N, C-alpha and C positions, 0 to 999 in steps of 0.2 A: 802613699801608704807607708806608715812608719815601720821601722824594722821590728819593733815589738809585736806587730801584727803579722807581717809577711814571713818572719822566720818560723813562728808556729804553724803557719800555713804550709811551709816547706816540710815540716815534720809530718803534718797531716797527709801530704802527698805520699810520703814513704809508707805511712800506715795504710793508706788506700791500696798501695801497690801490694803489700803483704796480704791484705784481705782479698784482693783479686786473685792472688796465687792460690789461696785456700779455696776460694769459690770454684775456680777452674779445675783444681785438683779434685775437689769433691764431685763436681759434675762429671769429670772423666771417669771416676771410680763408680759413680751411680749408673752411668750409661754403659760402662765396660768398654769404651773406645775413646781414648784421649784425643784422637784427631777429629772425631765428630764433635766432641765437646769444644775443642778449640775453634772449629768452624762456626759453631753457634755463638761463641763469645765474640769472635772477630766480626761476624756478620751483623750482630746486633749493634756493635760499636760503629760499623760502617754506616748503617741506617741513621744513627743518631748524628754522626759528624757531618754527613751529607745534608741533613736537615738544617744543622747549624750554619753550614756554608751558604745554603740557599737563603737563610733568614738574615744573615749579617752582610752589610755592604762590603766589608773587608774580605769576607769569604768569597762572595760573588766575583769581586775584582781579581782575587787570586786564581779562581777557576778560569776566568777569561784569559789571564796571562798564561796559565797552563795550556789551554787549548791552542793559543796562537804561538807558543814558544817551544813546544815539544819538537825535538829534532833539529832545532835551530839554536836558540839561546839556552834551551834546557835539554841536555843530552839524556838519552833514554836511561842510562845507568842511574841517574838521579832519582828515578821513579821506583827503584828497587829496595829502598830502605825498609819497606814493610815486610820484606822477607825475613829479616832478623826478628821483627816483632812476632811474625807468625811462628818462628822457631821457639821463641820464648814462651808464647802461650801454649803451644803444643807440648813443650817440656813441662810446663805446669800440670797439664792434664795427665801426662804420663808418669810423673815422679812424685808430686807433692803428697798424694795419698799414701805413698809408701815411706818416703824419707822425711816427710815433715816440711813445714814452711821454713824453719830455721836453717836446716842444712841446705835446702834449695837456695835460700837467700844468701848465705855465706858463699856458696859456690858461684852464684850469679855476680855478687860483688867482686869476687876474686877474678873471674873471667873478664869483667868489665874494667877492672883496674889494670890488669896486665895488658888487655887489648888496647886500652887507652894509651898506655905507654908506647906501644908500637904505632898506633894511629898518629899520635902526636909527633913521634920521631920522624916518620916519613912525610909529615906535613899534609896528610889527607884531609884534615878538617878545615873549616873556614878560617881558622886562626893561623894557619901555616905551620911551619916546623916549630916544635917545642922541644928543647934540649932534654936529654935523659940525664938527670942529676942524681946524686947519691941519695937524697931524701926520697925521691920518687922510686928508686930501685929498692931501698930499704922498706918503704911503705908497701910496695907490691909484694915483697917477700913476707912481710907480716900477714898480709891478707891471705896469701897462700898457706902460711902456717896455720891460720885459723881454719882453713878448709881441711888440712891434714888432721888437725886435732879433732875436728867434728866428725870426719869420716872414719878415722882409725882409732879413736879413743874408746873407752869402755862403753858398752851398749851398742856399738856399731855392728853392722852385719855385712855379709858379702853383697847383698843388694844395695846397701848404702854406698859401698865403695865404688861399684861400677856406675851406679845412677848419678853420682856426683859429677861424672864427666859431662853429662847432658847440660846442667845449668852452667858449668864452666864454659862450654862452647857457646851456650846462649848468651852469656855475659860478654864474651868476646864479640859476638854478633851485635850486641847492643852498642858497644863502643863504635863499631863500624857504622851502625845505623845513625848514631848521633852525629858523626861527621857528615854522612850523606844528607841527613835532614837539615843540618846547619846550612849546607850549600843550597838545598832546595828552598828553604825559607828565604834565603837571600834573593833567590831568583823570583820567587812568587810574591814576596812582600806580605805574606799572610801565613801565620802558624796554623790557622784553621784549614786552609787549602792544602798545606803540606801534610797535615795530619790525615786529611781525607785521602790523599794519594797513598799514604802508608797503609791505611786500613783497606783500601781497594786492592792493592797488590798482595797484601797479606791474606785477605779473604779469598782471593782467587787461588792462591797456592794451597791454602788449607782445604778449600772445597775439593780441589782436584785430588789432594792426598786422602781426604776422607772418602771420596768415591772409590778410589783404589782399595782402601782399607775395607770398605763395605763389600766390595766385589769379592775380596779374598776371604774375609772372615764372617761376612753376613751382616745384615742390618741389626742394630741394637734392638733387643726385645722390649725394652721399656725405657721411657723417658720420665724422670722424676717430676712430680707435680709441685714441689716446693718452689715458689717464685724466686727466692734468694739465689738459687743455683744458676739463674740466668742473668745475673747482674754483672758478670765479669766484663762484658763489653762496655756498657755504660760507665762502669767505674774507670776503665781505661781512658775513655774520652774525658771524664771528669778531671782526672789528675793531669792529663796533658793540657787541657785548657787552663787549669789552675796554674800550671808551670808557666805557660805563656803570659799569664796575667801578672805574676809576681817577679819574674826573672829580672825585669828592669829595676826593681826595688832592692832585691837581694844580691843580684849578680849571679853568675853561673856557679861560682865557688860555694857561696852560702846555700844556694838552692840545692846543690848536690850533697853537701855535707848534712844539711838538715833532713833531706829525704832519706839518706842512709841511716841516720839516727832513728827516724820513725820506722823505717823498714826493718831494721834488726830488732828493735824493741817489740814491735808488733808481732814479728815472726816468733819470737820466744814466747810471748803471751799466748798466741794461738796454739802453739804446740803444747803449752802447759795445760790449756783447757781441753784440747782434743788431740792427744798425741797420736802420731802415725805409727804404723806397725814396725817400721825399721828406723824410726827416728832415734837420734842419740839422746842420752839422758839430759834432763833439764840443766844440770850443772855444767856438763860438757858443752852443750849448745850455748849457754850463757857465756862461758869462758871463751869459746871460739868466736862468738859475736863481738866480745870486748876486744880480743886481739885484732880482729878484722877492722873494727872501728878505729883503733889506734893506728893501724896501717893506713887507712883512708886519711886520717888527720895528718899523718906524717907526709903523705903525698901532697895534700892541698894547702896546708898552712904556709909552707915556705913560698909557694906561688903567690899567696895573698900578700906576703911581706914585700915581695919584689914588685 
């Protein structure tokens, strides 16, 4: 696949990620319970990825290796990457309807960048230890500056300030999830089987959390009829499979940078069309996204030269 085709696909992956955040946030607001909405999203994704694993030879082989290797070649902690995905989807349902997709995205990218620095430094990922260099620290600081600008600038509210903590934590969890999934993919030899493990563990945690939430606050009184509100899970499976298909052509670096470009651009566009109640102004969100994007570029471009 030529780079002229695979790189736009990487941007599309970021766009789909932003759309998923808006869908899950809208579903959570419509239901009145972000945890129930997250369970629906993750559960539908689980059904789809299990069907793909059963249909594809590579997926079936990965599931067989999983069944025979758990507790021996595959430690149990490798199966827990889906917990971070569950936190991310739950955070979408809890915050996006209030703070908007752009602020959520900037916070997520910031948490992922800073978390990635730590994960790389301790050597948790499959690539081993990656040194903390000046460009990586400067880039992470710029991304955090984008978060501060978005959360504290004109048009911000008290809700936006404290809610930004949730996507920051979710982003740090995504960095840990990427390291865990990288190891799991190496062990299983199949991105489809690794994705199925993630959706299974995430769905289990979210369903348990949703049950507790329903017991405490009661069952949601209504479920919206609009079909598009239930597409969050299938969208998640779609961009994960797309990532697995193009990463050998783009490399991890260009895949990550392209998806961040699509994610930030789509987030701003979605908030411009349907602004959230406590979202920052369009100008502030655009400036913050630009600062965050420069920070990401500062982090990754020197690594590509080396």
